N, C-alpha and C positions, 0 to 999 in steps of 0.2 A: 387111501383115503377112509375117513370113518362114515358109517351110516346112522344118521339121525332120524327119530320118528319125531315130527313137529305136529302139534295139536293146536288149531286155531279155534277159539271159542268167542263168538260174538254174543253181546249181550242187548237184549232189547226190553224196553220197559215201558209201561203206560199205567198211568194213575186214574181210576175211576171212582166216582161217587155213588154210594148206594145206602139205601136206608135199610137197617136191620137191626134185631133185637141185640146182638152181641157180635164181637168180632169174628167168632167162628162161623157164624150164620152168614155174615156178610162175605167171608172167604169162600165160604161154599156157594152162595149165590153167583159169585163172580166167576168162580172156577167153572159151574155148570154152563153159564153163558159164554165163558171163552171156549168149552168145548163144543158148542153148539155154533160156533162161528160168529158170536156178537161181537166179540172183542178180538179183532185181528191186528197183530202187531207187524208192521212193515219197516221200511228203511227210515222212516221218519221216527221211530221208536228206538233207533240205535242209540246207546249209550257208551259203548266201549268194546275193546276187543283184548283178548289176553292171548298170546302167544307163548307156548313153553316146548322145549325140547327134551329129549332124553337120548342117550346113546344106546342104539339099539345092541342088544346083546349079541355076540357071535353064536352061530349055530354051533353045535357039538363036533361036527365033522370039518368045520373050517380050518386049514391051516395057514401057518403064519409065514 
């Protein structure tokens, strides 16, 4: 049998409206609010999953 490392990546997404002078300011304000727990993404914000596998390399001392 071969050994695989499988990575599961879930994507959560939420759109918020904010007034700002430019897009960089808007992103900064939302980033700060998110860090402060104002915008919490939960299961309702789930938009997808990606599952990828790679063959785990054999260790150097492994015999066939």
